PyMOL CGO cylinders between C-alpha atoms (Angstrom):
from pymol import cmd
from pymol.cgo import CYLINDER

trace = [
    CYLINDER, 68.55, -83.25, 220.94, 69.56, -80.32, 218.74, 0.3, 1, 1, 1, 1, 1, 1,
    CYLINDER, 69.56, -80.32, 218.74, 73.11, -81.64, 218.36, 0.3, 1, 1, 1, 1, 1, 1,
    CYLINDER, 73.11, -81.64, 218.36, 72.09, -85.23, 217.69, 0.3, 1, 1, 1, 1, 1, 1,
    CYLINDER, 72.09, -85.23, 217.69, 69.34, -84.30, 215.24, 0.3, 1, 1, 1, 1, 1, 1,
    CYLINDER, 69.34, -84.30, 215.24, 70.97, -81.35, 213.49, 0.3, 1, 1, 1, 1, 1, 1,
    CYLINDER, 70.97, -81.35, 213.49, 71.26, -83.25, 210.20, 0.3, 1, 1, 1, 1, 1, 1,
    CYLINDER, 71.26, -83.25, 210.20, 67.59, -84.25, 210.38, 0.3, 1, 1, 1, 1, 1, 1,
    CYLINDER, 67.59, -84.25, 210.38, 66.41, -80.65, 210.17, 0.3, 1, 1, 1, 1, 1, 1,
    CYLINDER, 66.41, -80.65, 210.17, 66.50, -79.70, 213.86, 0.3, 1, 1, 1, 1, 1, 1,
    CYLINDER, 66.50, -79.70, 213.86, 67.36, -75.98, 213.85, 0.3, 1, 1, 1, 1, 1, 1,
    CYLINDER, 67.36, -75.98, 213.85, 68.03, -75.56, 217.58, 0.3, 1, 1, 1, 1, 1, 1,
    CYLINDER, 68.03, -75.56, 217.58, 71.77, -74.92, 217.26, 0.3, 1, 1, 1, 1, 1, 1,
    CYLINDER, 71.77, -74.92, 217.26, 71.41, -72.51, 214.33, 0.3, 1, 1, 1, 1, 1, 1,
    CYLINDER, 71.41, -72.51, 214.33, 68.64, -70.64, 216.16, 0.3, 1, 1, 1, 1, 1, 1,
    CYLINDER, 68.64, -70.64, 216.16, 70.74, -70.48, 219.33, 0.3, 1, 1, 1, 1, 1, 1,
    CYLINDER, 70.74, -70.48, 219.33, 73.79, -69.14, 217.47, 0.3, 1, 1, 1, 1, 1, 1,
    CYLINDER, 73.79, -69.14, 217.47, 71.64, -66.51, 215.77, 0.3, 1, 1, 1, 1, 1, 1,
    CYLINDER, 71.64, -66.51, 215.77, 70.32, -65.26, 219.14, 0.3, 1, 1, 1, 1, 1, 1,
    CYLINDER, 70.32, -65.26, 219.14, 73.60, -65.58, 221.07, 0.3, 1, 1, 1, 1, 1, 1,
    CYLINDER, 73.60, -65.58, 221.07, 76.62, -65.76, 218.72, 0.3, 1, 1, 1, 1, 1, 1,
    CYLINDER, 76.62, -65.76, 218.72, 79.47, -67.93, 220.01, 0.3, 1, 1, 1, 1, 1, 1,
    CYLINDER, 79.47, -67.93, 220.01, 82.44, -66.13, 221.53, 0.3, 1, 1, 1, 1, 1, 1,
    CYLINDER, 82.44, -66.13, 221.53, 85.01, -68.33, 219.79, 0.3, 1, 1, 1, 1, 1, 1,
    CYLINDER, 85.01, -68.33, 219.79, 87.95, -67.09, 217.73, 0.3, 1, 1, 1, 1, 1, 1,
    CYLINDER, 87.95, -67.09, 217.73, 87.09, -68.98, 214.54, 0.3, 1, 1, 1, 1, 1, 1,
    CYLINDER, 87.09, -68.98, 214.54, 84.05, -66.91, 213.57, 0.3, 1, 1, 1, 1, 1, 1,
    CYLINDER, 84.05, -66.91, 213.57, 81.40, -67.95, 211.09, 0.3, 1, 1, 1, 1, 1, 1,
    CYLINDER, 81.40, -67.95, 211.09, 80.25, -70.34, 209.91, 0.3, 1, 1, 1, 1, 1, 1,
    CYLINDER, 80.25, -70.34, 209.91, 79.80, -71.82, 213.37, 0.3, 1, 1, 1, 1, 1, 1,
    CYLINDER, 79.80, -71.82, 213.37, 80.10, -75.57, 213.69, 0.3, 1, 1, 1, 1, 1, 1,
    CYLINDER, 80.10, -75.57, 213.69, 77.68, -77.50, 215.91, 0.3, 1, 1, 1, 1, 1, 1,
    CYLINDER, 77.68, -77.50, 215.91, 80.54, -78.24, 218.31, 0.3, 1, 1, 1, 1, 1, 1,
    CYLINDER, 80.54, -78.24, 218.31, 81.43, -74.53, 218.52, 0.3, 1, 1, 1, 1, 1, 1,
    CYLINDER, 81.43, -74.53, 218.52, 77.86, -73.67, 219.50, 0.3, 1, 1, 1, 1, 1, 1,
    CYLINDER, 77.86, -73.67, 219.50, 77.66, -76.44, 222.12, 0.3, 1, 1, 1, 1, 1, 1,
    CYLINDER, 77.66, -76.44, 222.12, 81.05, -75.43, 223.54, 0.3, 1, 1, 1, 1, 1, 1,
    CYLINDER, 81.05, -75.43, 223.54, 79.88, -71.82, 223.69, 0.3, 1, 1, 1, 1, 1, 1,
    CYLINDER, 79.88, -71.82, 223.69, 76.79, -72.86, 225.64, 0.3, 1, 1, 1, 1, 1, 1,
    CYLINDER, 76.79, -72.86, 225.64, 78.88, -74.78, 228.15, 0.3, 1, 1, 1, 1, 1, 1,
    CYLINDER, 78.88, -74.78, 228.15, 82.10, -72.83, 228.49, 0.3, 1, 1, 1, 1, 1, 1,
    CYLINDER, 82.10, -72.83, 228.49, 80.73, -69.32, 228.37, 0.3, 1, 1, 1, 1, 1, 1,
    CYLINDER, 80.73, -69.32, 228.37, 77.74, -69.95, 230.60, 0.3, 1, 1, 1, 1, 1, 1,
    CYLINDER, 77.74, -69.95, 230.60, 79.48, -72.21, 233.15, 0.3, 1, 1, 1, 1, 1, 1,
    CYLINDER, 79.48, -72.21, 233.15, 77.28, -75.27, 232.60, 0.3, 1, 1, 1, 1, 1, 1,
    CYLINDER, 77.28, -75.27, 232.60, 78.75, -78.42, 234.09, 0.3, 1, 1, 1, 1, 1, 1,
    CYLINDER, 78.75, -78.42, 234.09, 76.53, -81.27, 232.90, 0.3, 1, 1, 1, 1, 1, 1,
    CYLINDER, 76.53, -81.27, 232.90, 73.95, -82.15, 230.24, 0.3, 1, 1, 1, 1, 1, 1,
    CYLINDER, 73.95, -82.15, 230.24, 70.71, -83.65, 231.46, 0.3, 1, 1, 1, 1, 1, 1,
    CYLINDER, 70.71, -83.65, 231.46, 68.04, -85.34, 229.42, 0.3, 1, 1, 1, 1, 1, 1,
    CYLINDER, 68.04, -85.34, 229.42, 64.99, -87.02, 230.93, 0.3, 1, 1, 1, 1, 1, 1,
    CYLINDER, 64.99, -87.02, 230.93, 66.81, -90.35, 231.22, 0.3, 1, 1, 1, 1, 1, 1,
    CYLINDER, 66.81, -90.35, 231.22, 69.77, -88.79, 233.05, 0.3, 1, 1, 1, 1, 1, 1,
    CYLINDER, 69.77, -88.79, 233.05, 67.50, -86.78, 235.34, 0.3, 1, 1, 1, 1, 1, 1,
    CYLINDER, 67.50, -86.78, 235.34, 65.46, -89.90, 236.16, 0.3, 1, 1, 1, 1, 1, 1,
    CYLINDER, 65.46, -89.90, 236.16, 68.60, -91.92, 236.92, 0.3, 1, 1, 1, 1, 1, 1,
    CYLINDER, 68.60, -91.92, 236.92, 69.86, -89.12, 239.16, 0.3, 1, 1, 1, 1, 1, 1,
    CYLINDER, 69.86, -89.12, 239.16, 66.55, -88.95, 241.01, 0.3, 1, 1, 1, 1, 1, 1,
    CYLINDER, 66.55, -88.95, 241.01, 66.48, -92.74, 241.45, 0.3, 1, 1, 1, 1, 1, 1,
    CYLINDER, 66.48, -92.74, 241.45, 70.05, -92.63, 242.81, 0.3, 1, 1, 1, 1, 1, 1,
    CYLINDER, 70.05, -92.63, 242.81, 68.73, -90.17, 245.43, 0.3, 1, 1, 1, 1, 1, 1,
    CYLINDER, 68.73, -90.17, 245.43, 65.99, -92.63, 246.41, 0.3, 1, 1, 1, 1, 1, 1,
    CYLINDER, 65.99, -92.63, 246.41, 63.14, -91.15, 244.37, 0.3, 1, 1, 1, 1, 1, 1,
    CYLINDER, 63.14, -91.15, 244.37, 61.06, -93.76, 242.54, 0.3, 1, 1, 1, 1, 1, 1,
    CYLINDER, 61.06, -93.76, 242.54, 61.08, -93.63, 238.74, 0.3, 1, 1, 1, 1, 1, 1,
    CYLINDER, 61.08, -93.63, 238.74, 57.29, -93.23, 238.71, 0.3, 1, 1, 1, 1, 1, 1,
    CYLINDER, 57.29, -93.23, 238.71, 57.65, -89.88, 240.54, 0.3, 1, 1, 1, 1, 1, 1,
    CYLINDER, 57.65, -89.88, 240.54, 59.67, -88.31, 237.69, 0.3, 1, 1, 1, 1, 1, 1,
    CYLINDER, 59.67, -88.31, 237.69, 57.74, -86.88, 234.73, 0.3, 1, 1, 1, 1, 1, 1,
    CYLINDER, 57.74, -86.88, 234.73, 58.60, -84.60, 231.82, 0.3, 1, 1, 1, 1, 1, 1,
    CYLINDER, 58.60, -84.60, 231.82, 56.78, -81.30, 232.15, 0.3, 1, 1, 1, 1, 1, 1,
    CYLINDER, 56.78, -81.30, 232.15, 56.67, -77.96, 230.36, 0.3, 1, 1, 1, 1, 1, 1,
    CYLINDER, 56.67, -77.96, 230.36, 57.73, -74.49, 231.40, 0.3, 1, 1, 1, 1, 1, 1,
    CYLINDER, 57.73, -74.49, 231.40, 54.20, -73.55, 232.46, 0.3, 1, 1, 1, 1, 1, 1,
    CYLINDER, 54.20, -73.55, 232.46, 52.75, -77.06, 232.34, 0.3, 1, 1, 1, 1, 1, 1,
    CYLINDER, 52.75, -77.06, 232.34, 49.24, -77.81, 233.53, 0.3, 1, 1, 1, 1, 1, 1,
    CYLINDER, 49.24, -77.81, 233.53, 50.78, -80.38, 235.88, 0.3, 1, 1, 1, 1, 1, 1,
    CYLINDER, 50.78, -80.38, 235.88, 52.67, -77.74, 237.89, 0.3, 1, 1, 1, 1, 1, 1,
    CYLINDER, 52.67, -77.74, 237.89, 51.42, -76.73, 241.34, 0.3, 1, 1, 1, 1, 1, 1,
    CYLINDER, 51.42, -76.73, 241.34, 49.56, -73.40, 241.26, 0.3, 1, 1, 1, 1, 1, 1,
    CYLINDER, 49.56, -73.40, 241.26, 51.98, -71.87, 243.80, 0.3, 1, 1, 1, 1, 1, 1,
    CYLINDER, 51.98, -71.87, 243.80, 54.93, -72.59, 241.46, 0.3, 1, 1, 1, 1, 1, 1,
    CYLINDER, 54.93, -72.59, 241.46, 53.16, -71.14, 238.43, 0.3, 1, 1, 1, 1, 1, 1,
    CYLINDER, 53.16, -71.14, 238.43, 52.42, -67.99, 240.42, 0.3, 1, 1, 1, 1, 1, 1,
    CYLINDER, 52.42, -67.99, 240.42, 56.08, -67.75, 241.55, 0.3, 1, 1, 1, 1, 1, 1,
    CYLINDER, 56.08, -67.75, 241.55, 57.24, -68.00, 237.93, 0.3, 1, 1, 1, 1, 1, 1,
    CYLINDER, 57.24, -68.00, 237.93, 54.77, -65.32, 236.87, 0.3, 1, 1, 1, 1, 1, 1,
    CYLINDER, 54.77, -65.32, 236.87, 55.97, -63.02, 239.67, 0.3, 1, 1, 1, 1, 1, 1,
    CYLINDER, 55.97, -63.02, 239.67, 59.60, -63.61, 238.67, 0.3, 1, 1, 1, 1, 1, 1,
    CYLINDER, 59.60, -63.61, 238.67, 58.70, -62.51, 235.15, 0.3, 1, 1, 1, 1, 1, 1,
    CYLINDER, 58.70, -62.51, 235.15, 57.11, -59.28, 236.32, 0.3, 1, 1, 1, 1, 1, 1,
    CYLINDER, 57.11, -59.28, 236.32, 59.21, -56.20, 235.62, 0.3, 1, 1, 1, 1, 1, 1,
    CYLINDER, 59.21, -56.20, 235.62, 60.82, -54.86, 238.76, 0.3, 1, 1, 1, 1, 1, 1,
    CYLINDER, 60.82, -54.86, 238.76, 59.64, -57.69, 241.01, 0.3, 1, 1, 1, 1, 1, 1,
    CYLINDER, 59.64, -57.69, 241.01, 62.86, -57.69, 243.06, 0.3, 1, 1, 1, 1, 1, 1,
    CYLINDER, 62.86, -57.69, 243.06, 62.10, -54.21, 244.39, 0.3, 1, 1, 1, 1, 1, 1,
    CYLINDER, 62.10, -54.21, 244.39, 59.32, -55.76, 246.43, 0.3, 1, 1, 1, 1, 1, 1,
    CYLINDER, 59.32, -55.76, 246.43, 61.42, -58.57, 247.88, 0.3, 1, 1, 1, 1, 1, 1,
    CYLINDER, 61.42, -58.57, 247.88, 62.76, -58.18, 251.37, 0.3, 1, 1, 1, 1, 1, 1,
    CYLINDER, 62.76, -58.18, 251.37, 66.54, -57.52, 251.45, 0.3, 1, 1, 1, 1, 1, 1,
    CYLINDER, 66.54, -57.52, 251.45, 66.74, -57.38, 247.65, 0.3, 1, 1, 1, 1, 1, 1,
    CYLINDER, 66.74, -57.38, 247.65, 70.14, -56.16, 246.48, 0.3, 1, 1, 1, 1, 1, 1,
    CYLINDER, 70.14, -56.16, 246.48, 69.32, -56.13, 242.77, 0.3, 1, 1, 1, 1, 1, 1,
    CYLINDER, 69.32, -56.13, 242.77, 66.58, -54.73, 240.64, 0.3, 1, 1, 1, 1, 1, 1,
    CYLINDER, 66.58, -54.73, 240.64, 66.38, -57.12, 237.67, 0.3, 1, 1, 1, 1, 1, 1,
    CYLINDER, 66.38, -57.12, 237.67, 63.81, -56.30, 235.05, 0.3, 1, 1, 1, 1, 1, 1,
    CYLINDER, 63.81, -56.30, 235.05, 62.95, -59.93, 234.48, 0.3, 1, 1, 1, 1, 1, 1,
    CYLINDER, 62.95, -59.93, 234.48, 64.13, -63.41, 235.42, 0.3, 1, 1, 1, 1, 1, 1,
    CYLINDER, 64.13, -63.41, 235.42, 66.10, -63.87, 232.17, 0.3, 1, 1, 1, 1, 1, 1,
    CYLINDER, 66.10, -63.87, 232.17, 66.85, -67.57, 232.55, 0.3, 1, 1, 1, 1, 1, 1,
    CYLINDER, 66.85, -67.57, 232.55, 63.22, -68.56, 232.72, 0.3, 1, 1, 1, 1, 1, 1,
    CYLINDER, 63.22, -68.56, 232.72, 61.79, -66.85, 229.66, 0.3, 1, 1, 1, 1, 1, 1,
    CYLINDER, 61.79, -66.85, 229.66, 59.77, -68.42, 226.87, 0.3, 1, 1, 1, 1, 1, 1,
    CYLINDER, 59.77, -68.42, 226.87, 62.72, -68.06, 224.48, 0.3, 1, 1, 1, 1, 1, 1,
    CYLINDER, 62.72, -68.06, 224.48, 64.67, -70.55, 226.61, 0.3, 1, 1, 1, 1, 1, 1,
    CYLINDER, 64.67, -70.55, 226.61, 61.97, -73.24, 226.58, 0.3, 1, 1, 1, 1, 1, 1,
    CYLINDER, 61.97, -73.24, 226.58, 63.41, -74.95, 223.50, 0.3, 1, 1, 1, 1, 1, 1,
    CYLINDER, 63.41, -74.95, 223.50, 66.78, -75.42, 225.20, 0.3, 1, 1, 1, 1, 1, 1,
    CYLINDER, 66.78, -75.42, 225.20, 65.48, -76.39, 228.63, 0.3, 1, 1, 1, 1, 1, 1,
    CYLINDER, 65.48, -76.39, 228.63, 64.43, -79.61, 230.28, 0.3, 1, 1, 1, 1, 1, 1,
    CYLINDER, 64.43, -79.61, 230.28, 61.42, -79.31, 232.53, 0.3, 1, 1, 1, 1, 1, 1,
    CYLINDER, 61.42, -79.31, 232.53, 60.91, -82.14, 234.96, 0.3, 1, 1, 1, 1, 1, 1,
    CYLINDER, 60.91, -82.14, 234.96, 58.28, -82.46, 237.67, 0.3, 1, 1, 1, 1, 1, 1,
    CYLINDER, 58.28, -82.46, 237.67, 59.19, -84.73, 240.58, 0.3, 1, 1, 1, 1, 1, 1,
    CYLINDER, 59.19, -84.73, 240.58, 56.23, -85.44, 242.81, 0.3, 1, 1, 1, 1, 1, 1,
    CYLINDER, 56.23, -85.44, 242.81, 56.74, -86.65, 246.35, 0.3, 1, 1, 1, 1, 1, 1,
    CYLINDER, 56.74, -86.65, 246.35, 55.14, -90.09, 246.64, 0.3, 1, 1, 1, 1, 1, 1,
    CYLINDER, 55.14, -90.09, 246.64, 52.17, -90.33, 248.97, 0.3, 1, 1, 1, 1, 1, 1,
    CYLINDER, 52.17, -90.33, 248.97, 52.96, -92.59, 251.94, 0.3, 1, 1, 1, 1, 1, 1,
]
cmd.load_cgo(trace, "trace")
């Protein structure tokens, strides 16, 4: 969305580049393509998903379209057990308490509030039979 709407005032790409400057050789000013390439190439992303693409993928796997809904990072529609797991992952030093933990991260850095703008949150609910 940020790439497609950048000329309509969407500041996602500029905000992203300010937080995590691209590692390219051309320097500033960063073009929109430079920022998108930085996101993909330097963070090993392989595919872009929007809600339509995620829904098509789910349907290809046999999940009905009606089971796929857009959500939010800590959406009210999420199961309580998942919300609690996210909260525990955000707790400083939580890995110390996990059995066989080899790391001691201070926080689950991929799932922070700052990443909500650049993330797609989808809730897929198993249909009742």
